[in-house]
N, C-alpha and C positions, 0 to 999 in steps of 0.2 A: 516391557518391550512391546512396541506396537506390532500388531499382527501384520501391518503393512509391509514390514521389512522381511517377513517370512514368506510373503506372497511370491517373491521374485518379481521385480519390476518389469521384466520382459513379458511376463504373462499379463500384467496390467496393461502394458503398452499395446500388446496384440489385441487384447479385449477391447480397448478403446478404439483402436484403428478399425477393427472389423465392424464395430457398431457404428462408427462414423461413416464408413463406406456404405453401410446398409441404409443410411439416412440421407445420402447426398441428394437424391431426386426430390423428396419432399422438402428438404432443406433449401434447395435452390428456388422452389416455388414460393416458399415462405419469405425468403430474403428478397426475392424479386418484388413482391407486393409490399414489403415493409419499408424498403430503402429507397423507393422512388422519390420520397419526399424528405430524405435526409438533409439536414441543414449543413451548410458549408462553413463550419467553424471548428474550433478545437476543444469544445466542451466535452466531447466524447472521450478525450484522453483521460479525464478524471474518472469516467466509467471504466476504462481499461484498468485503472488502478484498483478500483473496487473489485473487479472481476479477478484480478491476480490474487487479491487477499482471500477471496472465497476459494479459489482453486488450491492455493497452498494450504489453507486451513483444512479443507476437506481431505487433502493428502495426509496431513498430520493426524487427522481423526480416523483415517482408514475407511472412509465412506466412499467406496469405489462406485457403487451404483449411482449415488447422488452426484459424484464427480462426472460420470459419463453423461448424466442427464443435463447437468449444468453446461458442460462443454457444447452439447448439441443445441440446447435452447439459446445459447448466446453466440452461436455462429462460428464455433471453432471446428476446424477439420484437421485430421491427422496429416502431417507433412513428413512423416518418417517415424522411426522408432522413438517414442517418447517426445516427439516434436509436434507442435500444433500451431496453426495459423488462424488468425481471426479473419474470416472471409465473408464479406458482405457484398453480394452481387449488386451491381449498378449503384453502389453507394458513392456519394460525393466525397467521402472521407479520403483525405490524401495520405494518411498514415495508417499502416497496419501494425498490429501487434503479433509478434511471434514469440514462442517460448518453448523450452524443453525442460523435462523433469530429470534431474540427476538421480542416480540410483542409490546414493548414500552408502556406497561400497566401503568407504573409509570409516564407517561407524557413525557418521553424522546422519541426521535426519535428512530425507530427500528435500531438496530445495529447487527453486526455479531459476533458470537463466533466461532472460528475456531481452528483446530488442524491439525498438520502434523503427519500422522500415517504410520508406517511401513506396507508395503503391506501384509506381512505375518500375521500381527495382524488383519487387516481388513478382511482377508480371513478366519480367525478362529473365529467361532461364540462364542467360550468360552473366547476369549481375552477381556480384559478390555480396552475399547476405552476411550481416553481422559486422560490417565496417562502414565508416562514413567520415566526412569532414568534421573535425572536432567542433567547430562553431555550430554546425547544423545538428550534430548529435546532442550536444549539451542544450541547445535551444529546444529540441524536442522533449528532453527530460524536464526542463523548467516549465514548459507549457503543461506537461502532464501533472506537475507538482504545484501548479499555480494556486488552486483552491486549498491544497494542504498548507502551503506557505502562508496563506491568509488566515489559517486557523491554528498556527503553531502556538504553543503555550507551555505550561508546566504540567508534566504528567501527574496523575491524580495522587500518587503516594507522596510526592514532594509537595504538591499543592496543599494537601490536607495538613501536613506538618506545619507549613507556613501559616495557613489560615487559622489553625487551632492555636498557634502561638500568639497570633494577633488577638484573637477573641479572648483568650485567657490572660492577656496582658503579660506575656512571658517573653517578649522579644528583648534580647539583651541590649542594655544601654539606653533604655527608654523609661522615663519616669511614668508612674501610673497616671498622673494628671495630664500627660502629653497625648495620650492615646486618642482622645476625642478630636484633637486637632489634626492628627496625621494619619488616622486609619478610619476606613469606612467599608463595611460589608455591602456589596451590591446585591449578590444572590449567592446561592450555594456554590456556584462555580466561578465567582469572580469577586475581587475586592480591590480597593484602591488605597494608595498610601502617598504621603508627602515626605519630603526631607525633614528630619527632626531638627536640623540646624536652622532652617528658615522657613517654617511652614506657611507663614503669611504670604511669602513671595514665590514659593515653589509651586509647580504644577502637580496635579494628581497623576500618578502612574498606576495603570490598571494591570493587575496580575490575573490571568485566566487559567482555568484548568483545561487541559486538552488531551486528546488521545494521541496526538503527534508531538514528537520532539526531535531535535537535531543535536542534542548535547553530546552524542557519541561520534560526531563528525571528526575526522582527523585531517592531517595535512595532505594525505593521499586519497581520501575517499569522503564523499558526502554520504552520510548515513541518516536516513529518515526512519525513525522508529515508530511503529504503530502499535499501541496497546489497545487491542480490540477484543472482539468476541472469540469464542472457541477455546479448545483445550490446549492452549499454549500461552506463555507469558506475554510475548510480543513478537512482532515481525520486523525484520530490518530490511529496508530497501537500500541497497548499496550501489553507489554510482562512482566508479573510479574517476579521479580527476585528470589523469594522464598529464601530469605537470611537465613531463619531458617533451610534450608535443606543442607546437604552435597552433593557433586557431585555424589555420588553413591546411594543416596536415591531417592525414588519415589516422583514425584510431578505431579500436573496437567499440561497437555501439552496444555491447552487452552490459546489462545491469542484473542485479541478483536480488532474489527475495528469499531471505533465510529465516527459518523459525527459531525462536529462542525459548528455552524452558529452564532458565538459570535458577529460578526460585522454586521450580516444580509445583507451582500453584495452578498450572493449566488443568491438571487432572481433577481439580475441585470445581472447575467452571463447567457450565453447560456447553453442549455442542453449538456451533454457529447455526443460527436460524437464518437460512439463506434469504428467504423472501423478506423478512423483517429488515435485515441488513441492507439489501439492495434497494429497498423502498425509502431509506432515509435520505433526506435532501442535503443535509450538511454533515460534515465530518464529526462535529461535536454535539449533534442532537442528542446523543446518548454517551455519557462518560462511562465506559465499559467497566472500569475497575472500581467504580463507586458502588459498593454492595449495600446500598441504603435500604 
């Protein structure tokens, strides 16, 4: 059992809030100088995604001091008990990230509940945070997931089984003399195949290993699973589809970041290296479950 749960999350929240308040003045000076030149696009939403991964992983690993440092360095300020707001003074970014940490009181591991909010809304004390027009909410989610969507593939465990079967010529229904015509290894993390029925006229289809998959998506929820670093098996980013609402109707803008340790292999993995992870340019620069 993680020591984190024994800490009593209220104490953690108070600790983070007080340290956040103590740093507001130098924080404002830093953000003022850093964000005058912020670019007016939505690439930063991909960075939000990486930051949420680090935050949830640090919580699972019970690294309270590193969590406090990370929140401070990346511009998060306390917005209430267990709630945090990404606040970047004079930034041109039109969307802000807010999240709060659940207490795991039902026996589950603490997870994050997050929302992407229009900056004008968060600046207006009378605005209702956590709700929005369905088309706008889902558009924000898709913009945040754009680079992830471009890097979707087959998770390592399944990819390795498929690649090994092709390499060993053990794919069912294929004769040994057919392999050279319909299979080709590209590199360790990708291979391509053709239809065995008409290889001369069929196109190559590429299969790639990825840290991201969506195979757990259901009729009610989009689920993006990230098999990354740290002492957990994977993280699920869960986005409710709100199928009962039309695109012009209001819905909750909340989505969820839930840690999974189904196979209990996380304890065998190293803790997340924050600097290394944040410095990676692409989601699949490192396939984390490949213990080569």
